[in-house]
N, C-alpha and C positions, 0 to 999 in steps of 0.2 A: 924424219922428213914426212910431210903430209902427202898422202896419195889420193887417188880419185875417191875412195870411200870416205876418208876424212873430210875431203872437200864437200862431198854431197851431204854428209851428215850435218855439216855446218849450215848448208843451204836449207836443209829440212828442219832444223832445230826449232825455229819459230813456229812452224806449222804443227810440229809434234806437241809442243807446249800448249798451243791453242786447242788441239784435240783433247789433251788431258784435262784442261780447264773446263771444256764443254762437258765432258763426261763427269767431272767432279760436281758440276752444278746439277747434273741429272743422274744421281746414283740409283741403282736398282738392286733389290735383294735377290738372293739365289732363286733361279728358275723364273724370275720376272724381268730378265734383262732384255726386254723387247726393243726398246729404243736403242740400246747399246748394240745389239746384234744387227739391227737395221743399218746403223751407221757403219758398222764393220763391213757388212756385206756390200753396201754401196761402194765403199772405198775399194774393196777387193775386185769388184766387177769392173770398176774404172781402170784397174791395172790389167784387165784382160784375163783374169784367173777364172777357173772353174770353181764355182761357189756352191756349197751345200748348206742350207739353213735348217733349223728345227731339229738339230741333233741334240739329244738329251733335252728336248723341249726348246731351249733358247740358244744352244751352241751353234757355232759356225765353223765350217771346215773349208779350206780352199787349197787347191793344189797348183803349184807352179811347175810346169814341165820344162826341163832343160832341153837344150838342143841335141843332147845325146842321151842314150839310155844309161841307167845306173841305179844306185841305191836310193832309198827314200829316207829323208831326214825330217823329223817332226819338230816344229817350233811351237811352243804353247804359251798362251797368256790366259789368265783368269779374269773374269769380268764383273763379279758380284761385289756389292757393297755390304755394309753392316748396319744393324739397327741401333745407330748411335746418333744422338742429337749434336750437330756440329757447333763448336765454339772455337774455331781456329783463328778468327779475326782477319783472315785475308779477304780480298775483294772479289772472290768468285766462290762464295760458300754454297753449300747444298741448298737447292730449292725444294727439296723433298723433306718435309718435317719428319724428324726421327730416323732419317736414313742418311748415311755418310760413307764416302770412300775413305775409311779410316785405316786402310791397310796397303794402299798404293796400287790397287788393281786398275785404277784409271790410268796410271802411268804404264802399267804392263801392257794394256791394250794399245795405247798410243805407240809404245816402243815396238811392238810386233807389227803394227801397221807401217811404221817406219822401215823395219827390216823388209817387209813385203815390197815396199816401194823401191828400195835399193836393189833387192834381188831381182825384181821383175825387169829392171833395166840392165841386168847382167845375165840374161838367159844363156848367152853364148859361152859363159864361163861355168855352166852347170851341166854335169853329166849325171842325170837322175832327176829326182823330184824333191821339191820342198813342200811339205804339208804344213800349212799355217792353221793352228787349232786355237779357237777362242772358246774357252770353257765356262759354263755357268756353275754356280753353286759350290765354289771351292770352300767357302766358309761353312757350308753345311756338311763337309766331308762326304760328298756323294756325287758331285758333278763329273769328276774324272771317270769314276767307275761306270756311270751311265753312258758316257761317250765311248768308252772301251766296248761296252756291251752292244753299242749301236755301230760298231765297225771302225772307230777312229784309228785303230792301230793296224788295220789290215794293210799288209805290204810294207809296214814301217820297219826300218832297220835300226834306227837310233833316234833318241828323243832328247831335246834340250828345253829347259825351262829356266826362267829368271824371276827373282823377287827383289825389289828394293828393300833396303834394310836401314831403318832410321837410326839405330845406335852407332852405325859406322859412318864416317865422313865420306863425302864424295871422293872418288878416286881409289877407293879400296874395293876390291872384288874378293869375296870369300867363297870358297868351295873346298871340297875334299873328296878323296876316293874313300868308298865305304860308307858306313852310316853317317848321315849328315843331319837330317831332321827326324824327330821322334815319331813313332807311331802314335795313333790317338784313338781313343774310344770316348764318345760322348754318351753320358748316361743320365738317367732320371730316377730319382727315388721319390715316390709319392707316399707321404706319411698320412695315414688315415686315423682319425680320432672319432669323437662323438660331439656333434654340434650342441651348443647350448648358450646360456646367458653368461655374459662376462662377469656378472656379480655372483654367480652360483657355480664356481669352478668345480665343486665336488660332484656336481650332477652332470658333468661333461668330461670328455677326454681331450685335452688341448694339444692339437697336432703342431701348433707353432712352437710350443715349449719343447715337444719331443724332437721336432726338426732341428731346433737350435742345438740340442744335445747331440744329435746325429752329426751335424757339421763339425762340432768340436771333436767328437770321437774319431771321425774319419782322418783327422790329422795324424793319428797314431800309426797309420799304415806306412807312412814314410819315416816318421821320426822314431818309431819303436819296432817296426817289423821289417824294414828294408835295410840291407847291408849298407853301411856308410860308404858313400861314393857311387852307389848304383843310381844311375839317372832315372828316377821315377818322380813324377809330379801328379798329385791329386788335388784338383781345384773344384770347389763348389762356387759357381759364379752367378747363379740365378736362383732366387727364392720367390715363390708366388703362392699367395694364399691369404684370404681375408680381405674385406674392404670396409669394415665397420669397427669402430673402437670398442663397442660393447657387445660384440658377438663372437663366441668361440666358433671358429669355422670348422668344417668337417675334414677338409683335405688341404695339404700343403705340398707343393711340388718343389723339389730341389733338382737343379740340373748342373752338371759339371763335366769335367774331362779328366781322363787319365792319360798321361804321356809316358812312353816306355820305349826301350830299345831291345828288349828280349821278350820272347813269348812267355817265359817263366814269370818275369816281373808283371807282365800284363795279366796273366791268369790269376796270379796271387792277388793283385790289386782289385780286380773285378770281383773275385770271390769274397775278399774281405769287406769290400764296400757293402755287398749284399748281407754278409753275416753280421757285421757291426750294426748296420741300420736295423736289421731284424731284432738283434739282441737289445739294443737301446729302446726301440719302440715297445718291445714286449715288457721291458722293465717299467715302462711308463704307461702301460695299459693301452697302447696304440698298436696298430699294425702297419705294414709298409708293403709297397709294390716296387719292384726294381726292373728296369729294362735298359738295354743298350740301344741308343738311338741311331748311331752311325759309327763306322770305324774306317780307318785308313792305316796301311802298314807303314813301317819305317821307310823313309826315303834314303835309299842306299845308292850312291853314285858308282858307276863303273869306271875303270881306269882310263880306257881309251877316250870316252867322251869328256872326262875331266881334263885330260891332256889337250884335247881339242879346244876347250873353253879357255884354259890357261894360256895357250899360245895366242888365241884370238884377243884375249884381254891385253896381253903384253904388246901385241901388234898395234893396238890403239895408241900407244905411247902416252897414255894419260891414266893408266890404272896400275896399281900395285896389287899383287895377288897374295892372299894369306889363307892359311888353314886355321879356322877358328875352333876346330874340334867339333864333336857332336853338339847340336843345339836342341833344347827341349821345346822348341816350337814345332808345329806340324804342317804338312802340306799334302794334299791328296794327289800331287804330281807323282807320289809314290805308286799310284796305280799304274802309271806308265813305266817307271823304272823297275817295277817288279816283274814286268813282262818283256821289255826290250832294254838293251843297254842304254843308259841315259845319264844326264848330269843336270842337277839343279844348282844354280849359282846365285849368289846374292851380290847386289851392288849397293855400296854405301850411298845414303841419300839424306844424311842428317849429321849426327855426331853425338857426343856425350850429353849435351844439353837439350837435344831434340825430344819432343813428346814421343812416347812409345807408340807402337802399333796398337790399334783398337782404342785409342784415346780420343776424346772429343776435340783435342787441339792438334791431332796428328797433321803433319804437313811433310813435304819432302823437297829436297834440292832438285829442281827440275832438270839440271844438267845430267842427272842419272838416266833420264829417258833416252837421250841420244846415245849415251854410252851403252845401254842395254841393246839398243837397235844396232849399234856398230858391232858389238860382240856377236850377236846373232848372225849378222851379215858375214863377218869374217869367218866365223866358225862354219857356216853353211858353204861358203865358197871353198874353204879348205877341205871340208869333208867330201864335197861333191866335185872337186876339181877333175877335169878330164885327164886321163893318163897319157 
């Protein structure tokens, strides 16, 4: 049976989709989410909330005070886009060349604004405080930690976050107690050779050739050095070096990620990336430089917040809850769950034939926006209900 929350979500749905499409047309990379944060802050101020801007450069925090004192629940959405040239084919494509909301963060922002709207109209049902947190630079694996360092978790008792998930169809909510999303380290290997003429290779040291052998050799970390079944992923996803067909360049940069669920696996993978790269480069007369660009821990959900989200999802009467097991994607929401009890949950927004996240044709079932907003709202009202 529909209640007042279900009714109000239906009334808000068109507006939430409009906000998402506006954000989709104007994507912004990590720490440059100026327009997005302005839109968020204006919406929150209209709701009468206390708003703090400029947190971690472009982040926004707003507190909703209930009519009675109590605990503080944090609800979080990430705001940043990706350096992807969109080819989705829909009628509201990105207007920023080479930048796209290819992971659904536009939907996350819209959904959390929807939850803020619903909860602001229900202050009398809240004992405590709801903190709405709009985070920059999730894709850089750094925005959450910067917000923590600037006080975002002060006084917070529990944290909830959501992510749309394109492989799952609408109506499926996936979460679990314990490790859910993998930890991540983003790394760079710079292969250094000796520049020269493309027609005189014996007088140079070709870092492109050496870098290619490094990429191939790194695959042995998982296939030959990791126990079968241990969830470890090593990916090299960016190669940069050279801009002329007849010039042997001096330096080539390889950037990639390691995904892991144990500190032992993490330490082994990072050590072997450095060791393998150095060994291969030495054999080919090159040298290399290795560094870790950013890290986030495993996203591990606590039991009580998971129970809260599961109950809220079921109360919508339009979601089935499933435990998908640990997933080797990563989220810096882990910076919150490693400090306070929390739950990250995912909401289906596609299906088996949908384009994957970070793909140029990524899109989502926009019904997921309202469902995320409704789960946030129901979970908050349950968690902060007056006794």
